[in-house]
TIZA-811073 format. One record per residue (C-alpha): residue in one letter; chain; residue number from 1; x, y, z. Coordinates in nm, 4 decimals. Example, Ala and Ser with C-alpha at 12.3 -4.5 7.8 and 13.67 -1.06 7.14 Angstrom:
<recs>
<rec A, A, 1, <1.2300, -0.4500, 0.7800>>
<rec S, A, 2, <1.3670, -0.1060, 0.7140>>
</recs>
This chain:
<recs>
<rec M, A, 1, <-1.5694, 4.7656, 5.2026>>
<rec S, A, 2, <-1.6351, 5.1189, 5.2809>>
<rec N, A, 3, <-2.0156, 5.2934, 5.3012>>
<rec S, A, 4, <-1.9023, 5.5921, 5.1643>>
<rec T, A, 5, <-1.6959, 5.4667, 4.8632>>
<rec N, A, 6, <-1.8758, 5.5504, 4.5324>>
<rec T, A, 7, <-1.6749, 5.4545, 4.2255>>
<rec R, A, 8, <-1.6498, 5.0937, 4.3722>>
<rec A, A, 9, <-1.6619, 4.8225, 4.1524>>
<rec P, A, 10, <-1.9516, 4.5618, 4.1760>>
<rec L, A, 11, <-1.8218, 4.2563, 4.3949>>
<rec H, A, 12, <-1.8958, 3.9416, 4.1767>>
<rec V, A, 13, <-2.0818, 3.6843, 4.3179>>
<rec V, A, 14, <-2.1287, 3.3586, 4.1647>>
<rec L, A, 15, <-2.4064, 3.1287, 4.2611>>
<rec L, A, 16, <-2.2857, 2.7358, 4.1752>>
<rec A, A, 17, <-2.5418, 2.4943, 4.1588>>
<rec V, A, 18, <-2.5233, 2.1754, 4.1374>>
<rec P, A, 19, <-2.8449, 1.9734, 4.0125>>
<rec P, A, 20, <-3.0459, 1.8510, 4.1069>>
<rec V, A, 21, <-3.0528, 2.1914, 4.3228>>
<rec L, A, 22, <-3.2721, 2.2719, 4.6223>>
<rec E, A, 23, <-3.4722, 2.5506, 4.4439>>
<rec L, A, 24, <-3.5526, 2.7780, 4.7475>>
<rec D, A, 25, <-3.1521, 2.7279, 4.8644>>
<rec L, A, 26, <-3.1588, 2.8771, 4.4842>>
<rec T, A, 27, <-3.3445, 3.1493, 4.4909>>
<rec G, A, 28, <-3.3458, 3.2288, 4.8399>>
<rec A, A, 29, <-2.9679, 3.3623, 4.7973>>
<rec L, A, 30, <-3.0445, 3.4979, 4.4606>>
<rec T, A, 31, <-3.3376, 3.6971, 4.6341>>
<rec V, A, 32, <-3.1043, 3.8328, 4.8755>>
<rec F, A, 33, <-2.8407, 3.9941, 4.6752>>
<rec R, A, 34, <-3.1235, 4.1595, 4.4486>>
<rec F, A, 35, <-3.2438, 4.3274, 4.6945>>
<rec A, A, 36, <-2.9273, 4.4405, 4.7845>>
<rec N, A, 37, <-2.8758, 4.5772, 4.4367>>
<rec S, A, 38, <-3.2527, 4.7424, 4.4766>>
<rec L, A, 39, <-3.2582, 4.9179, 4.8084>>
<rec D, A, 40, <-2.8536, 5.0274, 4.7960>>
<rec G, A, 41, <-2.9755, 5.3063, 4.5237>>
<rec R, A, 42, <-2.5917, 5.3884, 4.4559>>
<rec T, A, 43, <-2.4606, 5.3456, 4.0930>>
<rec P, A, 44, <-2.2992, 5.0574, 4.0071>>
<rec Q, A, 45, <-2.5182, 4.8973, 4.1871>>
<rec P, A, 46, <-2.2981, 4.6699, 4.5016>>
<rec Y, A, 47, <-2.3341, 4.3438, 4.3580>>
<rec R, A, 48, <-2.2602, 4.1450, 3.9977>>
<rec V, A, 49, <-2.4727, 3.8380, 4.0650>>
<rec T, A, 50, <-2.3915, 3.5478, 3.8171>>
<rec V, A, 51, <-2.5745, 3.1566, 3.8519>>
<rec A, A, 52, <-2.3635, 2.8526, 3.7097>>
<rec S, A, 53, <-2.4409, 2.5829, 3.6631>>
<rec G, A, 54, <-2.2031, 2.2634, 3.8109>>
<rec G, A, 55, <-2.3730, 2.0155, 3.6280>>
<rec A, A, 56, <-2.2907, 1.8515, 3.3086>>
<rec S, A, 57, <-2.4582, 2.1481, 3.1395>>
<rec R, A, 58, <-2.6764, 2.4893, 3.2028>>
<rec T, A, 59, <-2.9478, 2.2912, 3.2386>>
<rec L, A, 60, <-3.0461, 2.2887, 3.6003>>
<rec S, A, 61, <-3.2902, 2.0219, 3.7087>>
<rec G, A, 62, <-3.4686, 2.0627, 4.0193>>
<rec D, A, 63, <-3.5851, 1.8821, 4.3691>>
<rec C, A, 64, <-3.9183, 1.9886, 4.3422>>
<rec G, A, 65, <-3.9356, 1.9677, 3.9699>>
<rec L, A, 66, <-3.8432, 2.2775, 3.7999>>
<rec E, A, 67, <-3.6082, 2.2739, 3.5319>>
<rec M, A, 68, <-3.4078, 2.6484, 3.5109>>
<rec R, A, 69, <-3.1246, 2.7367, 3.3292>>
<rec A, A, 70, <-2.7875, 2.9221, 3.4014>>
<rec A, A, 71, <-2.5835, 3.2051, 3.2183>>
<rec F, A, 72, <-2.2962, 3.0305, 3.2567>>
<rec H, A, 73, <-2.1570, 2.6604, 3.2601>>
<rec F, A, 74, <-1.8644, 2.6817, 3.5234>>
<rec S, A, 75, <-1.6062, 2.6193, 3.2909>>
<rec E, A, 76, <-1.6975, 2.9500, 3.0968>>
<rec I, A, 77, <-1.6355, 3.1539, 3.4014>>
<rec R, A, 78, <-1.3794, 3.4018, 3.3355>>
<rec D, A, 79, <-1.4107, 3.6722, 3.5411>>
<rec P, A, 80, <-1.2419, 3.7263, 3.8908>>
<rec I, A, 81, <-1.4799, 3.5950, 4.1643>>
<rec D, A, 82, <-1.5320, 3.7989, 4.5034>>
<rec T, A, 83, <-1.7694, 3.5632, 4.6569>>
<rec L, A, 84, <-1.8536, 3.2110, 4.5539>>
<rec I, A, 85, <-2.1573, 3.0305, 4.6997>>
<rec V, A, 86, <-2.1963, 2.6488, 4.6534>>
<rec V, A, 87, <-2.6163, 2.5198, 4.6263>>
<rec G, A, 88, <-2.6859, 2.1973, 4.5858>>
<rec G, A, 89, <-2.9369, 1.9536, 4.6650>>
<rec A, A, 90, <-3.0418, 1.5900, 4.8413>>
<rec E, A, 91, <-2.7970, 1.4054, 4.6047>>
<rec S, A, 92, <-2.4987, 1.6605, 4.6687>>
<rec A, A, 93, <-2.4668, 1.4764, 4.9599>>
<rec D, A, 94, <-2.4619, 1.0951, 4.9049>>
<rec A, A, 95, <-2.1388, 0.9258, 4.8701>>
<rec S, A, 96, <-2.0595, 0.9543, 4.4784>>
<rec P, A, 97, <-1.7526, 1.1551, 4.4051>>
<rec L, A, 98, <-1.7501, 1.5128, 4.1797>>
<rec N, A, 99, <-1.6964, 1.5361, 3.8344>>
<rec A, A, 100, <-1.2920, 1.5204, 3.8216>>
<rec S, A, 101, <-1.3248, 1.8310, 3.5937>>
<rec F, A, 102, <-1.5610, 2.0165, 3.7830>>
<rec R, A, 103, <-1.3884, 1.9365, 4.1476>>
<rec H, A, 104, <-1.0142, 2.0536, 4.0080>>
<rec W, A, 105, <-1.2088, 2.3927, 3.8986>>
<rec L, A, 106, <-1.3666, 2.4432, 4.2497>>
<rec A, A, 107, <-1.0156, 2.3194, 4.4311>>
<rec A, A, 108, <-0.8325, 2.6227, 4.1760>>
<rec R, A, 109, <-1.0815, 2.8469, 4.3007>>
<rec D, A, 110, <-0.9326, 2.8235, 4.6825>>
<rec G, A, 111, <-0.7358, 3.1656, 4.7309>>
<rec Q, A, 112, <-0.8741, 3.3085, 4.4377>>
<rec V, A, 113, <-1.1899, 3.4287, 4.6038>>
<rec R, A, 114, <-1.2427, 3.6369, 4.8795>>
<rec R, A, 115, <-1.4933, 3.3990, 4.9973>>
<rec M, A, 116, <-1.6139, 3.0842, 4.9806>>
<rec A, A, 117, <-1.9415, 2.9465, 5.0673>>
<rec S, A, 118, <-2.2009, 2.6985, 5.0679>>
<rec V, A, 119, <-2.5837, 2.6519, 5.1580>>
<rec C, A, 120, <-2.7187, 2.3393, 5.2750>>
<rec T, A, 121, <-2.5796, 2.0400, 5.1120>>
<rec G, A, 122, <-2.3613, 2.2624, 4.9313>>
<rec A, A, 123, <-2.1096, 2.1947, 5.2677>>
<rec F, A, 124, <-2.0866, 1.8011, 5.1076>>
<rec V, A, 125, <-1.9510, 2.0014, 4.7464>>
<rec L, A, 126, <-1.7280, 2.1773, 4.9381>>
<rec A, A, 127, <-1.5918, 1.8941, 5.1182>>
<rec K, A, 128, <-1.5621, 1.6332, 4.8285>>
<rec A, A, 129, <-1.2980, 1.9231, 4.6810>>
<rec G, A, 130, <-1.0970, 1.9242, 5.0216>>
<rec L, A, 131, <-1.2180, 2.3038, 5.1000>>
<rec L, A, 132, <-1.3544, 2.2637, 5.4397>>
<rec D, A, 133, <-1.0609, 2.0320, 5.5397>>
<rec G, A, 134, <-1.0055, 2.1545, 5.9128>>
<rec R, A, 135, <-1.3045, 2.4065, 5.9621>>
<rec K, A, 136, <-1.5942, 2.4392, 6.1343>>
<rec A, A, 137, <-1.9121, 2.3714, 5.8755>>
<rec A, A, 138, <-2.2844, 2.3816, 5.9078>>
<rec T, A, 139, <-2.5131, 2.2162, 5.7200>>
<rec H, A, 140, <-2.9171, 2.0934, 5.7238>>
<rec W, A, 141, <-2.9546, 1.9220, 6.0737>>
<rec A, A, 142, <-3.0855, 1.5994, 5.8510>>
<rec Y, A, 143, <-2.7216, 1.5677, 5.7169>>
<rec S, A, 144, <-2.4664, 1.6614, 6.0137>>
<rec D, A, 145, <-2.4690, 1.3048, 6.0889>>
<rec R, A, 146, <-2.3580, 1.2315, 5.7599>>
<rec L, A, 147, <-2.1075, 1.5270, 5.7077>>
<rec R, A, 148, <-1.9244, 1.4361, 6.0491>>
<rec S, A, 149, <-1.9199, 1.0431, 5.9229>>
<rec S, A, 150, <-1.7946, 1.0816, 5.5431>>
<rec H, A, 151, <-1.5480, 1.3765, 5.6705>>
<rec S, A, 152, <-1.4000, 1.3562, 5.9437>>
<rec Q, A, 153, <-1.1950, 1.6299, 5.9382>>
<rec I, A, 154, <-1.4549, 1.8826, 5.9170>>
<rec K, A, 155, <-1.5806, 2.0049, 6.2701>>
<rec V, A, 156, <-1.9547, 1.9897, 6.2137>>
<rec D, A, 157, <-2.1954, 2.2519, 6.4269>>
<rec P, A, 158, <-2.5431, 2.0496, 6.3742>>
<rec E, A, 159, <-2.7259, 2.3368, 6.5899>>
<rec A, A, 160, <-2.5613, 2.6457, 6.3882>>
<rec I, A, 161, <-2.7909, 2.8582, 6.1375>>
<rec W, A, 162, <-2.4139, 2.9239, 5.9841>>
<rec V, A, 163, <-2.0832, 2.9465, 6.0858>>
<rec R, A, 164, <-1.7631, 3.1170, 5.9733>>
<rec D, A, 165, <-1.4242, 2.9477, 5.9747>>
<rec G, A, 166, <-1.1984, 3.2371, 5.7969>>
<rec D, A, 167, <-1.2538, 3.2783, 5.3947>>
<rec R, A, 168, <-1.5217, 2.9256, 5.4300>>
<rec Y, A, 169, <-1.8944, 3.0557, 5.5519>>
<rec T, A, 170, <-2.1530, 2.7487, 5.5624>>
<rec S, A, 171, <-2.4951, 2.7261, 5.6326>>
<rec A, A, 172, <-2.7662, 2.4970, 5.7310>>
<rec G, A, 173, <-3.0415, 2.4028, 5.5333>>
<rec V, A, 174, <-3.3106, 2.5854, 5.3005>>
<rec T, A, 175, <-3.4047, 2.9493, 5.4528>>
<rec A, A, 176, <-3.0713, 2.9504, 5.6288>>
<rec G, A, 177, <-2.9274, 3.0293, 5.3497>>
<rec I, A, 178, <-3.0854, 3.3282, 5.3567>>
<rec D, A, 179, <-2.9331, 3.4122, 5.7047>>
<rec L, A, 180, <-2.5831, 3.3436, 5.5609>>
<rec C, A, 181, <-2.6142, 3.5797, 5.2972>>
<rec L, A, 182, <-2.7437, 3.8790, 5.4807>>
<rec A, A, 183, <-2.4771, 3.8050, 5.6657>>
<rec L, A, 184, <-2.2431, 3.8520, 5.3524>>
<rec V, A, 185, <-2.4076, 4.1784, 5.2923>>
<rec E, A, 186, <-2.4112, 4.3054, 5.6461>>
<rec E, A, 187, <-2.0278, 4.2268, 5.6159>>
<rec D, A, 188, <-1.9968, 4.4263, 5.2844>>
<rec L, A, 189, <-2.2399, 4.7148, 5.3271>>
<rec G, A, 190, <-2.3602, 4.7555, 5.6606>>
<rec S, A, 191, <-2.6530, 4.6617, 5.9105>>
<rec A, A, 192, <-2.8443, 4.9009, 5.7965>>
<rec L, A, 193, <-2.9019, 4.7582, 5.4477>>
<rec A, A, 194, <-2.8824, 4.3936, 5.5687>>
<rec L, A, 195, <-3.1763, 4.4767, 5.7812>>
<rec R, A, 196, <-3.3706, 4.6305, 5.5272>>
<rec I, A, 197, <-3.3576, 4.3495, 5.3468>>
<rec A, A, 198, <-3.4659, 4.1468, 5.6238>>
<rec R, A, 199, <-3.7811, 4.3242, 5.6230>>
<rec Q, A, 200, <-3.8395, 4.3546, 5.2491>>
<rec M, A, 201, <-3.8396, 3.9865, 5.2373>>
<rec V, A, 202, <-4.0271, 3.9361, 5.5953>>
<rec V, A, 203, <-3.7494, 3.7199, 5.8065>>
<rec F, A, 204, <-3.5189, 3.7728, 6.0912>>
<rec L, A, 205, <-3.1668, 3.9442, 6.0072>>
<rec K, A, 206, <-3.0015, 3.7462, 6.3203>>
<rec R, A, 207, <-3.2243, 3.4729, 6.4348>>
<rec T, A, 208, <-3.1105, 3.4195, 6.8265>>
<rec G, A, 209, <-3.1009, 3.0255, 6.7954>>
<rec G, A, 210, <-2.9670, 2.7494, 6.6478>>
<rec Q, A, 211, <-3.1732, 2.5192, 6.4242>>
<rec R, A, 212, <-3.3727, 2.3959, 6.7379>>
<rec Q, A, 213, <-3.5978, 2.6352, 6.6673>>
<rec F, A, 214, <-3.7695, 2.4543, 6.3935>>
<rec S, A, 215, <-4.0808, 2.2836, 6.4624>>
<rec V, A, 216, <-4.1153, 2.0572, 6.7175>>
<rec A, A, 217, <-4.3529, 1.7951, 6.4563>>
<rec L, A, 218, <-4.0139, 1.7300, 6.3130>>
<rec A, A, 219, <-3.8790, 1.5813, 6.6621>>
<rec A, A, 220, <-4.1216, 1.2990, 6.6732>>
<rec E, A, 221, <-4.2021, 1.0504, 6.4144>>
<rec V, A, 222, <-4.5597, 1.0509, 6.2843>>
<rec P, A, 223, <-4.7499, 0.7996, 6.4228>>
<rec A, A, 224, <-4.8296, 0.4801, 6.2250>>
<rec S, A, 225, <-5.1725, 0.4376, 6.3217>>
<rec R, A, 226, <-5.4952, 0.6581, 6.2797>>
<rec S, A, 227, <-5.5853, 0.6925, 6.6244>>
<rec F, A, 228, <-5.2293, 0.8198, 6.7506>>
<rec V, A, 229, <-5.2972, 1.0360, 6.4513>>
<rec A, A, 230, <-5.5844, 1.1593, 6.6270>>
<rec L, A, 231, <-5.4489, 1.2215, 6.9875>>
<rec R, A, 232, <-5.1509, 1.4117, 6.8580>>
<rec A, A, 233, <-5.4410, 1.6314, 6.7386>>
<rec W, A, 234, <-5.6433, 1.6076, 7.0944>>
<rec I, A, 235, <-5.3534, 1.6803, 7.2676>>
<rec A, A, 236, <-5.3179, 1.9926, 7.0889>>
<rec E, A, 237, <-5.6926, 2.1076, 7.1300>>
<rec N, A, 238, <-5.6022, 1.9962, 7.4940>>
<rec L, A, 239, <-5.2707, 2.1551, 7.6259>>
<rec G, A, 240, <-5.4592, 2.3890, 7.8807>>
<rec N, A, 241, <-5.4885, 2.0799, 8.0879>>
<rec S, A, 242, <-5.3021, 1.8843, 8.3087>>
<rec L, A, 243, <-5.3092, 1.5658, 8.0341>>
<rec T, A, 244, <-5.2107, 1.3258, 8.2699>>
<rec V, A, 245, <-5.0551, 0.9812, 8.1594>>
<rec E, A, 246, <-5.4008, 0.8466, 8.2336>>
<rec Q, A, 247, <-5.5966, 1.0868, 8.1025>>
<rec L, A, 248, <-5.4162, 0.9776, 7.7355>>
<rec A, A, 249, <-5.4543, 0.6291, 7.8074>>
<rec S, A, 250, <-5.7948, 0.7236, 7.8963>>
<rec Q, A, 251, <-5.8557, 0.8623, 7.5946>>
<rec M, A, 252, <-5.7062, 0.5273, 7.3732>>
<rec A, A, 253, <-5.8957, 0.3062, 7.5784>>
<rec M, A, 254, <-5.5945, 0.1743, 7.7355>>
<rec S, A, 255, <-5.4449, 0.1036, 8.0338>>
<rec P, A, 256, <-5.1516, 0.3662, 8.1536>>
<rec R, A, 257, <-4.8543, 0.1022, 8.1005>>
<rec N, A, 258, <-4.9491, -0.0379, 7.8009>>
<rec F, A, 259, <-5.0591, 0.2979, 7.6400>>
<rec S, A, 260, <-4.6543, 0.4479, 7.7076>>
<rec R, A, 261, <-4.4910, 0.1287, 7.5893>>
<rec V, A, 262, <-4.6963, 0.1568, 7.2779>>
<rec F, A, 263, <-4.6868, 0.6033, 7.2419>>
<rec R, A, 264, <-4.2905, 0.5636, 7.2716>>
<rec I, A, 265, <-4.2908, 0.2954, 6.9833>>
<rec E, A, 266, <-4.5373, 0.4885, 6.7725>>
<rec T, A, 267, <-4.3704, 0.8267, 6.8181>>
<rec G, A, 268, <-4.0501, 0.7934, 6.9637>>
<rec I, A, 269, <-4.0470, 1.0088, 7.2777>>
<rec T, A, 270, <-4.2354, 0.9510, 7.5779>>
<rec P, A, 271, <-4.5813, 1.1029, 7.6212>>
<rec A, A, 272, <-4.4241, 1.3596, 7.8912>>
<rec H, A, 273, <-4.1487, 1.4715, 7.6405>>
<rec Y, A, 274, <-4.4145, 1.4995, 7.3853>>
<rec I, A, 275, <-4.6754, 1.6964, 7.5692>>
<rec R, A, 276, <-4.4048, 1.9772, 7.6815>>
<rec R, A, 277, <-4.2636, 1.9921, 7.3145>>
<rec A, A, 278, <-4.6499, 2.0259, 7.2106>>
<rec R, A, 279, <-4.6755, 2.3185, 7.4469>>
<rec V, A, 280, <-4.3281, 2.4973, 7.4030>>
<rec E, A, 281, <-4.4920, 2.4819, 7.0256>>
<rec A, A, 282, <-4.7682, 2.5975, 7.1357>>
<rec A, A, 283, <-4.6206, 2.8997, 7.3282>>
<rec R, A, 284, <-4.3998, 2.9529, 7.0152>>
<rec T, A, 285, <-4.6813, 3.0002, 6.7811>>
<rec L, A, 286, <-4.8222, 3.2718, 7.0290>>
<rec L, A, 287, <-4.4942, 3.4798, 7.0900>>
<rec E, A, 288, <-4.4767, 3.4775, 6.7356>>
<rec Q, A, 289, <-4.8082, 3.5986, 6.6333>>
<rec T, A, 290, <-4.9898, 3.7420, 6.9832>>
<rec R, A, 291, <-4.8615, 4.0227, 7.2082>>
<rec R, A, 292, <-5.0417, 3.8362, 7.5152>>
<rec T, A, 293, <-4.8097, 3.8463, 7.8298>>
<rec M, A, 294, <-4.5920, 3.5534, 7.9269>>
<rec E, A, 295, <-4.8132, 3.4705, 8.2019>>
<rec D, A, 296, <-5.0944, 3.4629, 7.9892>>
<rec I, A, 297, <-4.9298, 3.2265, 7.7139>>
<rec A, A, 298, <-4.8274, 2.9969, 7.9933>>
<rec A, A, 299, <-5.1523, 2.9454, 8.1054>>
<rec C, A, 300, <-5.3102, 2.9037, 7.7902>>
<rec C, A, 301, <-5.0217, 2.6132, 7.6896>>
<rec G, A, 302, <-5.0743, 2.4226, 8.0104>>
<rec F, A, 303, <-4.7156, 2.5259, 8.2484>>
<rec N, A, 304, <-4.7776, 2.5952, 8.5566>>
<rec S, A, 305, <-4.5991, 2.9604, 8.5252>>
<rec A, A, 306, <-4.3852, 3.1386, 8.3156>>
<rec E, A, 307, <-4.0916, 3.0389, 8.4920>>
<rec V, A, 308, <-4.1692, 2.6945, 8.4002>>
<rec M, A, 309, <-4.2375, 2.8107, 8.0391>>
<rec R, A, 310, <-3.9480, 2.9996, 8.0379>>
<rec R, A, 311, <-3.6963, 2.6667, 8.1730>>
<rec S, A, 312, <-3.8871, 2.4030, 7.8809>>
<rec F, A, 313, <-3.8932, 2.7076, 7.6023>>
<rec L, A, 314, <-3.5073, 2.7547, 7.6543>>
<rec E, A, 315, <-3.4264, 2.3553, 7.6635>>
<rec V, A, 316, <-3.6462, 2.2997, 7.3439>>
<rec V, A, 317, <-3.5888, 2.5928, 7.1607>>
<rec G, A, 318, <-3.2422, 2.7194, 7.2746>>
<rec V, A, 319, <-3.3395, 3.0731, 7.3718>>
<rec P, A, 320, <-3.6084, 3.1988, 7.6099>>
<rec P, A, 321, <-3.9426, 3.3137, 7.4952>>
<rec A, A, 322, <-3.8450, 3.6694, 7.5377>>
<rec S, A, 323, <-3.5502, 3.6408, 7.3226>>
<rec Y, A, 324, <-3.7589, 3.4384, 7.1011>>
<rec R, A, 325, <-4.0252, 3.7290, 7.0679>>
<rec S, A, 326, <-3.7706, 4.0006, 7.0305>>
<rec G, A, 327, <-3.6663, 3.8386, 6.6853>>
<rec F, A, 328, <-4.0549, 3.9297, 6.5490>>
<rec E, A, 329, <-4.0399, 4.2430, 6.6725>>
<rec T, A, 330, <-3.8915, 4.4478, 6.3736>>
<rec G, A, 331, <-3.9964, 4.5531, 6.0346>>
<rec P, A, 332, <-4.3342, 4.4301, 5.9388>>
<rec L, A, 333, <-4.3910, 4.1259, 6.1879>>
<rec Q, A, 334, <-4.4500, 4.3439, 6.4443>>
<rec A, A, 335, <-4.7734, 4.4864, 6.2601>>
<rec R, A, 336, <-5.0273, 4.1973, 6.4072>>
</recs>
């Protein structure tokens, strides 16, 4: 689409919500196109956005308890669609088949729309309609294995924030839908406008890594006993110290051998693994929120050197610290 065209018709974007829908998956995508219209500044606006229900009625129940009403039911859409984005919720990933009329309607859009996309578990909806067969796809990291096992003909990328395979676009969970929609706007209207939208929403335009960038707290099970919850807090407050197994065991009044065994049962990982990830998490926060040097951050978080921190960060997060920090250096996030 040419940026110099002034007589273009708005692109019709349909956000097809399958209830119960995760509210942020829907509203995050909707907000990207809303800002695209308001920041583009031309008439007519670049997008005409329709929210449609993929359920039994126009009513959209939300995973978080909201109840919304879509402008249309999917069966009422008559106008040509440029971009169709399917948004689901936790129930979209279950094994139940799609309603036959909805599945037929959705499958019939194949070849009729320029782009077809999904946010998070919306990938399961496309998969159940046979629209991702033989293609690469992404979904929320917690559902990647389920998508792969239930639809073996799909090439699931568990690390990707979003994936394009031909005219199919699929994204990881929740805020990754925003990343995907920013990419769609960039494809249509250029990177300058996409960057302005990202700044307005205070998000990355392009994240430098994959889903591994999310909090390491998600990588360990929550301890069952209060004493181990307290130990995790103590570790976070003492990351600058050596934190040997002997020290941790002493803190818990246990032998080192018994402590290591119980810690792994409680958290799912070894003490050394947990401490390294906790240090990376602390470093990540400092990279996001401060301008401290790499050497200073490494020392503060208990790494022996900036190079040791770089190697650990690269292994855990997927990108080196400098690249990760650069994602916060455009737009409002650089003002601290």
